[in-house]
PQR file with spaces between the fields and no chain letter, atoms N, CA, C, O and H, PARSE charges and radii, in Angstrom:
ATOM       1  N    MET     1     120.700  144.775   78.457 -0.4000 1.5000
ATOM       2  CA   MET     1     119.781  143.666   78.431 -0.0000 2.0000
ATOM       3  C    MET     1     118.441  144.117   79.023  0.5500 1.7000
ATOM       4  O    MET     1     118.401  144.772   80.065 -0.5500 1.4000
ATOM       5  N    ARG     2     117.379  143.767   78.363 -0.4000 1.5000
ATOM       6  CA   ARG     2     116.055  144.164   78.813 -0.0000 2.0000
ATOM       7  C    ARG     2     115.522  143.201   79.874  0.5500 1.7000
ATOM       8  O    ARG     2     115.903  142.032   79.934 -0.5500 1.4000
ATOM       9  H    ARG     2     117.412  143.234   77.517  0.4000 1.0000
ATOM      10  N    SER     3     114.628  143.734   80.707 -0.4000 1.5000
ATOM      11  CA   SER     3     114.003  142.888   81.724 -0.0000 2.0000
ATOM      12  C    SER     3     112.915  142.024   81.076  0.5500 1.7000
ATOM      13  O    SER     3     112.485  142.280   79.951 -0.5500 1.4000
ATOM      14  H    SER     3     114.318  144.683   80.659  0.4000 1.0000
ATOM      15  N    LYS     4     112.483  141.003   81.807 -0.4000 1.5000
ATOM      16  CA   LYS     4     111.455  140.106   81.292 -0.0000 2.0000
ATOM      17  C    LYS     4     110.150  140.845   81.091  0.5500 1.7000
ATOM      18  O    LYS     4     109.810  141.738   81.868 -0.5500 1.4000
ATOM      19  H    LYS     4     112.832  140.795   82.721  0.4000 1.0000
ATOM      20  N    LYS     5     109.419  140.479   80.054 -0.4000 1.5000
ATOM      21  CA   LYS     5     108.126  141.093   79.818 -0.0000 2.0000
ATOM      22  C    LYS     5     107.042  140.426   80.674  0.5500 1.7000
ATOM      23  O    LYS     5     106.177  141.114   81.217 -0.5500 1.4000
ATOM      24  H    LYS     5     109.696  139.754   79.424  0.4000 1.0000
ATOM      25  N    HIS     6     107.082  139.103   80.798 -0.4000 1.5000
ATOM      26  CA   HIS     6     106.083  138.403   81.604 -0.0000 2.0000
ATOM      27  C    HIS     6     106.607  137.037   82.049  0.5500 1.7000
ATOM      28  O    HIS     6     107.596  136.528   81.523 -0.5500 1.4000
ATOM      29  H    HIS     6     107.785  138.545   80.357  0.4000 1.0000
ATOM      30  N    ASP     7     105.916  136.464   83.028 -0.4000 1.5000
ATOM      31  CA   ASP     7     106.213  135.129   83.532 -0.0000 2.0000
ATOM      32  C    ASP     7     104.911  134.354   83.652  0.5500 1.7000
ATOM      33  O    ASP     7     103.864  134.925   83.958 -0.5500 1.4000
ATOM      34  H    ASP     7     105.112  136.877   83.455  0.4000 1.0000
ATOM      35  N    PHE     8     104.984  133.050   83.409 -0.4000 1.5000
ATOM      36  CA   PHE     8     103.867  132.157   83.676 -0.0000 2.0000
ATOM      37  C    PHE     8     104.258  131.282   84.854  0.5500 1.7000
ATOM      38  O    PHE     8     105.244  130.549   84.786 -0.5500 1.4000
ATOM      39  H    PHE     8     105.835  132.587   83.161  0.4000 1.0000
ATOM      40  N    ILE     9     103.492  131.354   85.933 -0.4000 1.5000
ATOM      41  CA   ILE     9     103.784  130.568   87.132 -0.0000 2.0000
ATOM      42  C    ILE     9     102.700  129.507   87.280  0.5500 1.7000
ATOM      43  O    ILE     9     101.525  129.848   87.419 -0.5500 1.4000
ATOM      44  H    ILE     9     102.691  131.950   85.989  0.4000 1.0000
ATOM      45  N    PRO    10     103.070  128.221   87.254 -0.5600 1.5000
ATOM      46  CA   PRO    10     102.070  127.147   87.390  0.2800 2.0000
ATOM      47  C    PRO    10     101.414  127.171   88.773  0.5500 1.7000
ATOM      48  O    PRO    10     102.102  127.214   89.793 -0.5500 1.4000
ATOM      49  N    GLU    11     100.083  127.141   88.796 -0.4000 1.5000
ATOM      50  CA   GLU    11      99.321  127.179   90.050 -0.0000 2.0000
ATOM      51  C    GLU    11      98.821  125.798   90.460  0.5500 1.7000
ATOM      52  O    GLU    11      98.793  125.474   91.647 -0.5500 1.4000
ATOM      53  H    GLU    11      99.525  127.106   87.967  0.4000 1.0000
ATOM      54  N    GLY    12      98.431  124.992   89.493 -0.4000 1.5000
ATOM      55  CA   GLY    12      97.907  123.671   89.830 -0.0000 2.0000
ATOM      56  C    GLY    12      97.491  122.917   88.590  0.5500 1.7000
ATOM      57  O    GLY    12      97.520  123.456   87.483 -0.5500 1.4000
ATOM      58  H    GLY    12      98.454  125.255   88.528  0.4000 1.0000
ATOM      59  N    PHE    13      97.105  121.673   88.774 -0.4000 1.5000
ATOM      60  CA   PHE    13      96.678  120.799   87.677 -0.0000 2.0000
ATOM      61  C    PHE    13      95.222  120.433   87.872  0.5500 1.7000
ATOM      62  O    PHE    13      94.815  120.073   88.977 -0.5500 1.4000
ATOM      63  H    PHE    13      97.081  121.236   89.673  0.4000 1.0000
ATOM      64  N    VAL    14      94.428  120.521   86.806 -0.4000 1.5000
ATOM      65  CA   VAL    14      93.011  120.176   86.851 -0.0000 2.0000
ATOM      66  C    VAL    14      92.767  119.038   85.872  0.5500 1.7000
ATOM      67  O    VAL    14      93.192  119.107   84.719 -0.5500 1.4000
ATOM      68  H    VAL    14      94.759  120.813   85.909  0.4000 1.0000
ATOM      69  N    GLY    15      92.098  118.012   86.316 -0.4000 1.5000
ATOM      70  CA   GLY    15      91.785  116.875   85.452 -0.0000 2.0000
ATOM      71  C    GLY    15      92.585  115.646   85.828  0.5500 1.7000
ATOM      72  O    GLY    15      93.201  115.583   86.892 -0.5500 1.4000
ATOM      73  H    GLY    15      91.753  117.956   87.253  0.4000 1.0000
ATOM      74  N    LYS    16      92.564  114.665   84.928 -0.4000 1.5000
ATOM      75  CA   LYS    16      93.275  113.414   85.162 -0.0000 2.0000
ATOM      76  C    LYS    16      94.174  113.107   83.973  0.5500 1.7000
ATOM      77  O    LYS    16      93.782  113.285   82.819 -0.5500 1.4000
ATOM      78  H    LYS    16      92.064  114.716   84.063  0.4000 1.0000
ATOM      79  N    CYS    17      95.348  112.659   84.260 -0.4000 1.5000
ATOM      80  CA   CYS    17      96.330  112.176   83.272 -0.0000 2.0000
ATOM      81  C    CYS    17      96.471  113.102   82.069  0.5500 1.7000
ATOM      82  O    CYS    17      96.766  114.286   82.231 -0.5500 1.4000
ATOM      83  H    CYS    17      95.666  112.514   85.197  0.4000 1.0000
ATOM      84  N    GLY    18      96.264  112.578   80.879 -0.4000 1.5000
ATOM      85  CA   GLY    18      96.491  113.339   79.652 -0.0000 2.0000
ATOM      86  C    GLY    18      95.366  114.283   79.285  0.5500 1.7000
ATOM      87  O    GLY    18      95.530  115.117   78.394 -0.5500 1.4000
ATOM      88  H    GLY    18      96.025  111.616   80.748  0.4000 1.0000
ATOM      89  N    LYS    19      94.214  114.170   79.957 -0.4000 1.5000
ATOM      90  CA   LYS    19      93.073  115.026   79.601 -0.0000 2.0000
ATOM      91  C    LYS    19      92.948  116.236   80.514  0.5500 1.7000
ATOM      92  O    LYS    19      91.931  116.929   80.480 -0.5500 1.4000
ATOM      93  H    LYS    19      94.081  113.493   80.680  0.4000 1.0000
ATOM      94  N    GLY    20      93.949  116.499   81.317 -0.4000 1.5000
ATOM      95  CA   GLY    20      93.900  117.635   82.229 -0.0000 2.0000
ATOM      96  C    GLY    20      94.646  118.827   81.663  0.5500 1.7000
ATOM      97  O    GLY    20      95.184  118.774   80.557 -0.5500 1.4000
ATOM      98  H    GLY    20      94.775  115.936   81.345  0.4000 1.0000
ATOM      99  N    TYR    21      94.671  119.890   82.424 -0.4000 1.5000
ATOM     100  CA   TYR    21      95.405  121.088   82.016 -0.0000 2.0000
ATOM     101  C    TYR    21      95.992  121.768   83.247  0.5500 1.7000
ATOM     102  O    TYR    21      95.517  121.572   84.366 -0.5500 1.4000
ATOM     103  H    TYR    21      94.234  119.933   83.322  0.4000 1.0000
ATOM     104  N    ILE    22      97.016  122.556   83.028 -0.4000 1.5000
ATOM     105  CA   ILE    22      97.711  123.258   84.108 -0.0000 2.0000
ATOM     106  C    ILE    22      97.193  124.684   84.177  0.5500 1.7000
ATOM     107  O    ILE    22      97.146  125.387   83.168 -0.5500 1.4000
ATOM     108  H    ILE    22      97.402  122.715   82.119  0.4000 1.0000
ATOM     109  N    LEU    23      96.800  125.108   85.384 -0.4000 1.5000
ATOM     110  CA   LEU    23      96.411  126.504   85.598 -0.0000 2.0000
ATOM     111  C    LEU    23      97.683  127.310   85.846  0.5500 1.7000
ATOM     112  O    LEU    23      98.528  126.931   86.656 -0.5500 1.4000
ATOM     113  H    LEU    23      96.838  124.537   86.204  0.4000 1.0000
ATOM     114  N    LYS    24      97.802  128.434   85.131 -0.4000 1.5000
ATOM     115  CA   LYS    24      99.003  129.259   85.271 -0.0000 2.0000
ATOM     116  C    LYS    24      98.615  130.679   85.630  0.5500 1.7000
ATOM     117  O    LYS    24      97.596  131.193   85.170 -0.5500 1.4000
ATOM     118  H    LYS    24      97.116  128.742   84.472  0.4000 1.0000
ATOM     119  N    ASN    25      99.434  131.303   86.453 -0.4000 1.5000
ATOM     120  CA   ASN    25      99.263  132.705   86.812 -0.0000 2.0000
ATOM     121  C    ASN    25     100.178  133.515   85.900  0.5500 1.7000
ATOM     122  O    ASN    25     101.373  133.232   85.809 -0.5500 1.4000
ATOM     123  H    ASN    25     100.262  130.885   86.826  0.4000 1.0000
ATOM     124  N    TRP    26      99.628  134.516   85.230 -0.4000 1.5000
ATOM     125  CA   TRP    26     100.378  135.315   84.271 -0.0000 2.0000
ATOM     126  C    TRP    26     100.769  136.618   84.949  0.5500 1.7000
ATOM     127  O    TRP    26      99.902  137.439   85.248 -0.5500 1.4000
ATOM     128  H    TRP    26      98.658  134.746   85.304  0.4000 1.0000
ATOM     129  N    ILE    27     102.055  136.823   85.195 -0.4000 1.5000
ATOM     130  CA   ILE    27     102.542  138.042   85.828 -0.0000 2.0000
ATOM     131  C    ILE    27     103.263  138.872   84.793  0.5500 1.7000
ATOM     132  O    ILE    27     104.220  138.409   84.172 -0.5500 1.4000
ATOM     133  H    ILE    27     102.759  136.156   84.951  0.4000 1.0000
ATOM     134  N    ILE    28     102.804  140.111   84.604 -0.4000 1.5000
ATOM     135  CA   ILE    28     103.373  141.003   83.595 -0.0000 2.0000
ATOM     136  C    ILE    28     104.302  141.987   84.289  0.5500 1.7000
ATOM     137  O    ILE    28     103.898  142.667   85.232 -0.5500 1.4000
ATOM     138  H    ILE    28     102.027  140.487   85.109  0.4000 1.0000
ATOM     139  N    HIS    29     105.551  142.065   83.822 -0.4000 1.5000
ATOM     140  CA   HIS    29     106.551  142.936   84.434 -0.0000 2.0000
ATOM     141  C    HIS    29     106.625  144.312   83.783  0.5500 1.7000
ATOM     142  O    HIS    29     106.891  145.304   84.462 -0.5500 1.4000
ATOM     143  H    HIS    29     105.879  141.512   83.056  0.4000 1.0000
ATOM     144  N    ARG    30     106.396  144.382   82.484 -0.4000 1.5000
ATOM     145  CA   ARG    30     106.422  145.681   81.806 -0.0000 2.0000
ATOM     146  C    ARG    30     105.411  145.653   80.666  0.5500 1.7000
ATOM     147  O    ARG    30     105.112  144.597   80.109 -0.5500 1.4000
ATOM     148  H    ARG    30     106.180  143.577   81.932  0.4000 1.0000
ATOM     149  N    GLY    31     104.897  146.812   80.334 -0.4000 1.5000
ATOM     150  CA   GLY    31     103.881  146.890   79.298 -0.0000 2.0000
ATOM     151  C    GLY    31     102.554  147.358   79.876  0.5500 1.7000
ATOM     152  O    GLY    31     102.502  147.912   80.974 -0.5500 1.4000
ATOM     153  H    GLY    31     105.139  147.670   80.787  0.4000 1.0000
ATOM     154  N    LEU    32     101.477  147.128   79.119 -0.4000 1.5000
ATOM     155  CA   LEU    32     100.165  147.645   79.505 -0.0000 2.0000
ATOM     156  C    LEU    32      99.596  146.990   80.766  0.5500 1.7000
ATOM     157  O    LEU    32      98.878  147.652   81.515 -0.5500 1.4000
ATOM     158  H    LEU    32     101.520  146.678   78.227  0.4000 1.0000
ATOM     159  N    GLY    33      99.887  145.743   81.019 -0.4000 1.5000
ATOM     160  CA   GLY    33      99.330  145.058   82.179 -0.0000 2.0000
ATOM     161  C    GLY    33     100.173  145.150   83.434  0.5500 1.7000
ATOM     162  O    GLY    33      99.793  144.604   84.469 -0.5500 1.4000
ATOM     163  H    GLY    33     100.471  145.206   80.411  0.4000 1.0000
ATOM     164  N    ALA    34     101.297  145.822   83.368 -0.4000 1.5000
ATOM     165  CA   ALA    34     102.213  145.884   84.506 -0.0000 2.0000
ATOM     166  C    ALA    34     101.670  146.795   85.605  0.5500 1.7000
ATOM     167  O    ALA    34     101.086  147.839   85.316 -0.5500 1.4000
ATOM     168  H    ALA    34     101.605  146.266   82.527  0.4000 1.0000
ATOM     169  N    PRO    35     101.863  146.401   86.867 -0.5600 1.5000
ATOM     170  CA   PRO    35     101.435  147.264   87.970  0.2800 2.0000
ATOM     171  C    PRO    35     102.404  148.431   88.141  0.5500 1.7000
ATOM     172  O    PRO    35     103.533  148.244   88.597 -0.5500 1.4000
ATOM     173  N    ILE    36     101.969  149.612   87.781 -0.4000 1.5000
ATOM     174  CA   ILE    36     102.825  150.794   87.840 -0.0000 2.0000
ATOM     175  C    ILE    36     102.240  151.766   88.868  0.5500 1.7000
ATOM     176  O    ILE    36     101.036  152.023   88.863 -0.5500 1.4000
ATOM     177  H    ILE    36     101.053  149.763   87.411  0.4000 1.0000
ATOM     178  N    VAL    37     103.076  152.298   89.736 -0.4000 1.5000
ATOM     179  CA   VAL    37     102.614  153.270   90.722 -0.0000 2.0000
ATOM     180  C    VAL    37     103.146  154.652   90.347  0.5500 1.7000
ATOM     181  O    VAL    37     104.152  154.775   89.648 -0.5500 1.4000
ATOM     182  H    VAL    37     104.054  152.089   89.740  0.4000 1.0000
ATOM     183  N    ASN    38     102.456  155.684   90.820 -0.4000 1.5000
ATOM     184  CA   ASN    38     102.890  157.041   90.492 -0.0000 2.0000
ATOM     185  C    ASN    38     103.952  157.529   91.478  0.5500 1.7000
ATOM     186  O    ASN    38     104.248  156.861   92.469 -0.5500 1.4000
ATOM     187  H    ASN    38     101.639  155.584   91.387  0.4000 1.0000
ATOM     188  N    LYS    39     104.513  158.689   91.196 -0.4000 1.5000
ATOM     189  CA   LYS    39     105.615  159.227   91.992 -0.0000 2.0000
ATOM     190  C    LYS    39     105.178  159.534   93.426  0.5500 1.7000
ATOM     191  O    LYS    39     105.951  159.329   94.362 -0.5500 1.4000
ATOM     192  H    LYS    39     104.272  159.231   90.391  0.4000 1.0000
ATOM     193  N    GLN    40     103.950  160.022   93.608 -0.4000 1.5000
ATOM     194  CA   GLN    40     103.462  160.330   94.950 -0.0000 2.0000
ATOM     195  C    GLN    40     103.416  159.074   95.816  0.5500 1.7000
ATOM     196  O    GLN    40     103.790  159.115   96.988 -0.5500 1.4000
ATOM     197  H    GLN    40     103.322  160.188   92.847  0.4000 1.0000
ATOM     198  N    PHE    41     102.962  157.958   95.246 -0.4000 1.5000
ATOM     199  CA   PHE    41     102.894  156.702   96.000 -0.0000 2.0000
ATOM     200  C    PHE    41     104.297  156.249   96.397  0.5500 1.7000
ATOM     201  O    PHE    41     104.525  155.849   97.539 -0.5500 1.4000
ATOM     202  H    PHE    41     102.659  157.925   94.294  0.4000 1.0000
ATOM     203  N    ARG    42     105.239  156.313   95.448 -0.4000 1.5000
ATOM     204  CA   ARG    42     106.616  155.906   95.755 -0.0000 2.0000
ATOM     205  C    ARG    42     107.202  156.758   96.866  0.5500 1.7000
ATOM     206  O    ARG    42     107.834  156.237   97.785 -0.5500 1.4000
ATOM     207  H    ARG    42     105.053  156.637   94.520  0.4000 1.0000
ATOM     208  N    ASP    43     106.992  158.084   96.786 -0.4000 1.5000
ATOM     209  CA   ASP    43     107.523  158.983   97.817 -0.0000 2.0000
ATOM     210  C    ASP    43     106.873  158.724   99.173  0.5500 1.7000
ATOM     211  O    ASP    43     107.554  158.714  100.198 -0.5500 1.4000
ATOM     212  H    ASP    43     106.479  158.507   96.039  0.4000 1.0000
ATOM     213  N    ALA    44     105.557  158.515   99.179 -0.4000 1.5000
ATOM     214  CA   ALA    44     104.844  158.288  100.434 -0.0000 2.0000
ATOM     215  C    ALA    44     105.359  157.037  101.131  0.5500 1.7000
ATOM     216  O    ALA    44     105.559  157.045  102.345 -0.5500 1.4000
ATOM     217  H    ALA    44     105.004  158.524   98.346  0.4000 1.0000
ATOM     218  N    VAL    45     105.574  155.975  100.388 -0.4000 1.5000
ATOM     219  CA   VAL    45     106.040  154.721  100.980 -0.0000 2.0000
ATOM     220  C    VAL    45     107.501  154.828  101.400  0.5500 1.7000
ATOM     221  O    VAL    45     107.886  154.351  102.468 -0.5500 1.4000
ATOM     222  H    VAL    45     105.412  155.969   99.402  0.4000 1.0000
ATOM     223  N    ARG    46     108.308  155.456  100.556 -0.4000 1.5000
ATOM     224  CA   ARG    46     109.749  155.515  100.820 -0.0000 2.0000
ATOM     225  C    ARG    46     110.091  156.443  101.978  0.5500 1.7000
ATOM     226  O    ARG    46     110.974  156.129  102.776 -0.5500 1.4000
ATOM     227  H    ARG    46     107.995  155.843   99.689  0.4000 1.0000
ATOM     228  N    LEU    47     109.406  157.585  102.085 -0.4000 1.5000
ATOM     229  CA   LEU    47     109.783  158.597  103.065 -0.0000 2.0000
ATOM     230  C    LEU    47     109.087  158.461  104.417  0.5500 1.7000
ATOM     231  O    LEU    47     109.623  158.917  105.427 -0.5500 1.4000
ATOM     232  H    LEU    47     108.689  157.840  101.436  0.4000 1.0000
ATOM     233  N    THR    48     107.915  157.848  104.459 -0.4000 1.5000
ATOM     234  CA   THR    48     107.184  157.736  105.720 -0.0000 2.0000
ATOM     235  C    THR    48     107.949  156.850  106.703  0.5500 1.7000
ATOM     236  O    THR    48     108.323  155.721  106.384 -0.5500 1.4000
ATOM     237  H    THR    48     107.480  157.478  103.638  0.4000 1.0000
ATOM     238  N    GLY    49     108.172  157.384  107.901 -0.4000 1.5000
ATOM     239  CA   GLY    49     108.864  156.642  108.940 -0.0000 2.0000
ATOM     240  C    GLY    49     110.382  156.668  108.830  0.5500 1.7000
ATOM     241  O    GLY    49     111.066  155.968  109.576 -0.5500 1.4000
ATOM     242  H    GLY    49     107.868  158.301  108.160  0.4000 1.0000
ATOM     243  N    SER    50     110.915  157.465  107.911 -0.4000 1.5000
ATOM     244  CA   SER    50     112.371  157.542  107.767 -0.0000 2.0000
ATOM     245  C    SER    50     112.884  158.873  108.323  0.5500 1.7000
ATOM     246  O    SER    50     112.098  159.711  108.766 -0.5500 1.4000
ATOM     247  H    SER    50     110.359  158.034  107.305  0.4000 1.0000
ATOM     248  N    LYS    51     114.187  159.059  108.299 -0.4000 1.5000
ATOM     249  CA   LYS    51     114.786  160.312  108.762 -0.0000 2.0000
ATOM     250  C    LYS    51     114.433  161.472  107.840  0.5500 1.7000
ATOM     251  O    LYS    51     114.465  162.630  108.255 -0.5500 1.4000
ATOM     252  H    LYS    51     114.826  158.378  107.939  0.4000 1.0000
ATOM     253  N    ARG    52     114.099  161.164  106.596 -0.4000 1.5000
ATOM     254  CA   ARG    52     113.817  162.204  105.594 -0.0000 2.0000
ATOM     255  C    ARG    52     112.322  162.450  105.408  0.5500 1.7000
ATOM     256  O    ARG    52     111.898  162.906  104.346 -0.5500 1.4000
ATOM     257  H    ARG    52     114.073  160.222  106.260  0.4000 1.0000
ATOM     258  N    GLU    53     111.517  162.152  106.435 -0.4000 1.5000
ATOM     259  CA   GLU    53     110.070  162.323  106.332 -0.0000 2.0000
ATOM     260  C    GLU    53     109.676  163.787  106.140  0.5500 1.7000
ATOM     261  O    GLU    53     108.599  164.073  105.617 -0.5500 1.4000
ATOM     262  H    GLU    53     111.861  161.782  107.298  0.4000 1.0000
ATOM     263  N    HIS    54     110.535  164.713  106.557 -0.4000 1.5000
ATOM     264  CA   HIS    54     110.236  166.138  106.403 -0.0000 2.0000
ATOM     265  C    HIS    54     110.173  166.553  104.929  0.5500 1.7000
ATOM     266  O    HIS    54     109.653  167.625  104.619 -0.5500 1.4000
ATOM     267  H    HIS    54     111.410  164.480  106.982  0.4000 1.0000
ATOM     268  N    LEU    55     110.686  165.734  104.025 -0.4000 1.5000
ATOM     269  CA   LEU    55     110.633  166.046  102.592 -0.0000 2.0000
ATOM     270  C    LEU    55     109.261  165.757  101.985  0.5500 1.7000
ATOM     271  O    LEU    55     108.963  166.209  100.879 -0.5500 1.4000
ATOM     272  H    LEU    55     111.108  164.863  104.276  0.4000 1.0000
ATOM     273  N    LEU    56     108.437  165.015  102.697 -0.4000 1.5000
ATOM     274  CA   LEU    56     107.108  164.661  102.217 -0.0000 2.0000
ATOM     275  C    LEU    56     106.181  165.869  102.328  0.5500 1.7000
ATOM     276  O    LEU    56     106.183  166.558  103.349 -0.5500 1.4000
ATOM     277  H    LEU    56     108.679  164.648  103.595  0.4000 1.0000
ATOM     278  N    ALA    57     105.396  166.131  101.297 -0.4000 1.5000
ATOM     279  CA   ALA    57     104.473  167.264  101.297 -0.0000 2.0000
ATOM     280  C    ALA    57     103.456  167.113  102.427  0.5500 1.7000
ATOM     281  O    ALA    57     103.021  166.002  102.732 -0.5500 1.4000
ATOM     282  H    ALA    57     105.395  165.572  100.467  0.4000 1.0000
ATOM     283  N    ASN    58     103.079  168.236  103.048 -0.4000 1.5000
ATOM     284  CA   ASN    58     102.148  168.209  104.183 -0.0000 2.0000
ATOM     285  C    ASN    58     100.816  167.570  103.818  0.5500 1.7000
ATOM     286  O    ASN    58     100.261  166.787  104.588 -0.5500 1.4000
ATOM     287  H    ASN    58     103.433  169.138  102.801  0.4000 1.0000
ATOM     288  N    LYS    59     100.307  167.911  102.631 -0.4000 1.5000
ATOM     289  CA   LYS    59      99.030  167.372  102.187 -0.0000 2.0000
ATOM     290  C    LYS    59      99.118  165.843  102.055  0.5500 1.7000
ATOM     291  O    LYS    59      98.202  165.115  102.437 -0.5500 1.4000
ATOM     292  H    LYS    59     100.758  168.547  102.005  0.4000 1.0000
ATOM     293  N    LEU    60     100.230  165.392  101.510 -0.4000 1.5000
ATOM     294  CA   LEU    60     100.444  163.955  101.342 -0.0000 2.0000
ATOM     295  C    LEU    60     100.605  163.271  102.698  0.5500 1.7000
ATOM     296  O    LEU    60     100.130  162.151  102.891 -0.5500 1.4000
ATOM     297  H    LEU    60     100.974  165.983  101.199  0.4000 1.0000
ATOM     298  N    LYS    61     101.265  163.934  103.626 -0.4000 1.5000
ATOM     299  CA   LYS    61     101.478  163.390  104.956 -0.0000 2.0000
ATOM     300  C    LYS    61     100.141  163.213  105.691  0.5500 1.7000
ATOM     301  O    LYS    61      99.922  162.196  106.349 -0.5500 1.4000
ATOM     302  H    LYS    61     101.651  164.844  103.469  0.4000 1.0000
ATOM     303  N    LEU    62      99.247  164.212  105.577 -0.4000 1.5000
ATOM     304  CA   LEU    62      97.936  164.134  106.225 -0.0000 2.0000
ATOM     305  C    LEU    62      97.085  163.017  105.628  0.5500 1.7000
ATOM     306  O    LEU    62      96.416  162.279  106.352 -0.5500 1.4000
ATOM     307  H    LEU    62      99.425  165.039  105.043  0.4000 1.0000
ATOM     308  N    ARG    63      97.116  162.902  104.313 -0.4000 1.5000
ATOM     309  CA   ARG    63      96.352  161.842  103.652 -0.0000 2.0000
ATOM     310  C    ARG    63      96.929  160.470  103.986  0.5500 1.7000
ATOM     311  O    ARG    63      96.195  159.484  104.055 -0.5500 1.4000
ATOM     312  H    ARG    63      97.659  163.501  103.725  0.4000 1.0000
ATOM     313  N    MET    64      98.246  160.409  104.193 -0.4000 1.5000
ATOM     314  CA   MET    64      98.904  159.153  104.567 -0.0000 2.0000
ATOM     315  C    MET    64      98.421  158.693  105.942  0.5500 1.7000
ATOM     316  O    MET    64      98.176  157.504  106.148 -0.5500 1.4000
ATOM     317  H    MET    64      98.841  161.210  104.137  0.4000 1.0000
ATOM     318  N    MET    65      98.283  159.627  106.880 -0.4000 1.5000
ATOM     319  CA   MET    65      97.807  159.290  108.220 -0.0000 2.0000
ATOM     320  C    MET    65      96.335  158.883  108.196  0.5500 1.7000
ATOM     321  O    MET    65      95.907  158.038  108.982 -0.5500 1.4000
ATOM     322  H    MET    65      98.482  160.592  106.713  0.4000 1.0000
ATOM     323  N    ALA    66      95.558  159.491  107.285 -0.4000 1.5000
ATOM     324  CA   ALA    66      94.125  159.220  107.228 -0.0000 2.0000
ATOM     325  C    ALA    66      93.802  157.853  106.622  0.5500 1.7000
ATOM     326  O    ALA    66      92.912  157.151  107.101 -0.5500 1.4000
ATOM     327  H    ALA    66      95.905  160.177  106.646  0.4000 1.0000
ATOM     328  N    GLY    67      94.536  157.479  105.558 -0.4000 1.5000
ATOM     329  CA   GLY    67      94.134  156.242  104.891 -0.0000 2.0000
ATOM     330  C    GLY    67      95.241  155.395  104.309  0.5500 1.7000
ATOM     331  O    GLY    67      94.949  154.426  103.608 -0.5500 1.4000
ATOM     332  H    GLY    67      95.259  158.049  105.168  0.4000 1.0000
ATOM     333  N    GLY    68      96.493  155.711  104.563 -0.4000 1.5000
ATOM     334  CA   GLY    68      97.591  154.898  104.054 -0.0000 2.0000
ATOM     335  C    GLY    68      98.112  155.400  102.719  0.5500 1.7000
ATOM     336  O    GLY    68      97.618  156.399  102.197 -0.5500 1.4000
ATOM     337  H    GLY    68      96.730  156.498  105.133  0.4000 1.0000
ATOM     338  N    PRO    69      99.104  154.721  102.163 -0.5600 1.5000
ATOM     339  CA   PRO    69      99.764  155.203  100.946  0.2800 2.0000
ATOM     340  C    PRO    69      98.865  155.204   99.713  0.5500 1.7000
ATOM     341  O    PRO    69      98.990  156.075   98.852 -0.5500 1.4000
ATOM     342  N    ARG    70      97.975  154.247   99.629 -0.4000 1.5000
ATOM     343  CA   ARG    70      97.100  154.191   98.450 -0.0000 2.0000
ATOM     344  C    ARG    70      96.149  155.386   98.424  0.5500 1.7000
ATOM     345  O    ARG    70      95.934  155.989   97.372 -0.5500 1.4000
ATOM     346  H    ARG    70      97.873  153.540  100.329  0.4000 1.0000
ATOM     347  N    TYR    71      95.585  155.724   99.569 -0.4000 1.5000
ATOM     348  CA   TYR    71      94.692  156.875   99.673 -0.0000 2.0000
ATOM     349  C    TYR    71      95.469  158.181   99.473  0.5500 1.7000
ATOM     350  O    TYR    71      94.954  159.127   98.876 -0.5500 1.4000
ATOM     351  H    TYR    71      95.759  155.234  100.424  0.4000 1.0000
ATOM     352  N    ALA    72      96.702  158.230   99.970 -0.4000 1.5000
ATOM     353  CA   ALA    72      97.513  159.441   99.875 -0.0000 2.0000
ATOM     354  C    ALA    72      97.866  159.762   98.429  0.5500 1.7000
ATOM     355  O    ALA    72      97.960  160.934   98.064 -0.5500 1.4000
ATOM     356  H    ALA    72      97.120  157.462  100.455  0.4000 1.0000
ATOM     357  N    ALA    73      98.061  158.752   97.612 -0.4000 1.5000
ATOM     358  CA   ALA    73      98.517  158.973   96.234 -0.0000 2.0000
ATOM     359  C    ALA    73      97.388  159.146   95.232  0.5500 1.7000
ATOM     360  O    ALA    73      97.644  159.405   94.056 -0.5500 1.4000
ATOM     361  H    ALA    73      97.985  157.800   97.909  0.4000 1.0000
ATOM     362  N    MET    74      96.138  159.006   95.678 -0.4000 1.5000
ATOM     363  CA   MET    74      95.023  159.175   94.736 -0.0000 2.0000
ATOM     364  C    MET    74      95.003  160.598   94.207  0.5500 1.7000
ATOM     365  O    MET    74      95.149  161.560   94.961 -0.5500 1.4000
ATOM     366  H    MET    74      95.930  158.796   96.634  0.4000 1.0000
ATOM     367  N    ALA    75      94.822  160.714   92.911 -0.4000 1.5000
ATOM     368  CA   ALA    75      94.820  162.027   92.272 -0.0000 2.0000
ATOM     369  C    ALA    75      93.534  162.777   92.607  0.5500 1.7000
ATOM     370  O    ALA    75      92.459  162.187   92.709 -0.5500 1.4000
ATOM     371  H    ALA    75      94.704  159.932   92.299  0.4000 1.0000
ATOM     372  N    GLU    76      93.668  164.067   92.771 -0.4000 1.5000
ATOM     373  CA   GLU    76      92.496  164.893   93.034 -0.0000 2.0000
ATOM     374  C    GLU    76      91.929  165.384   91.726  0.5500 1.7000
ATOM     375  O    GLU    76      92.670  165.781   90.828 -0.5500 1.4000
ATOM     376  H    GLU    76      94.542  164.546   92.688  0.4000 1.0000
ATOM     377  N    ARG    77      90.644  165.357   91.621 -0.4000 1.5000
ATOM     378  CA   ARG    77      89.970  165.853   90.417 -0.0000 2.0000
ATOM     379  C    ARG    77      89.485  167.263   90.664  0.5500 1.7000
ATOM     380  O    ARG    77      88.908  167.559   91.710 -0.5500 1.4000
ATOM     381  H    ARG    77      90.042  165.034   92.351  0.4000 1.0000
ATOM     382  N    LYS    78      89.718  168.125   89.707 -0.4000 1.5000
ATOM     383  CA   LYS    78      89.285  169.523   89.869 -0.0000 2.0000
ATOM     384  C    LYS    78      88.167  169.846   88.926  0.5500 1.7000
ATOM     385  O    LYS    78      87.672  170.973   88.917 -0.5500 1.4000
ATOM     386  H    LYS    78      90.187  167.885   88.856  0.4000 1.0000
């Protein structure tokens, strides 16, 4: 069975009675709009502060201390 592609979550109602409309938040679980993180980000978050922190690359560990997981996982341009 496949996971859901998206969800619409009602945020609020604007207007009066029959002439109003519902504001909805569109959350995408898979596809082009889905929030996807790279392997470095997953490793940085999963391994930091655990018993297996020694498995984290030194360069990634230093960047993690400097600016957090988002900064640590940013790709370097050559």
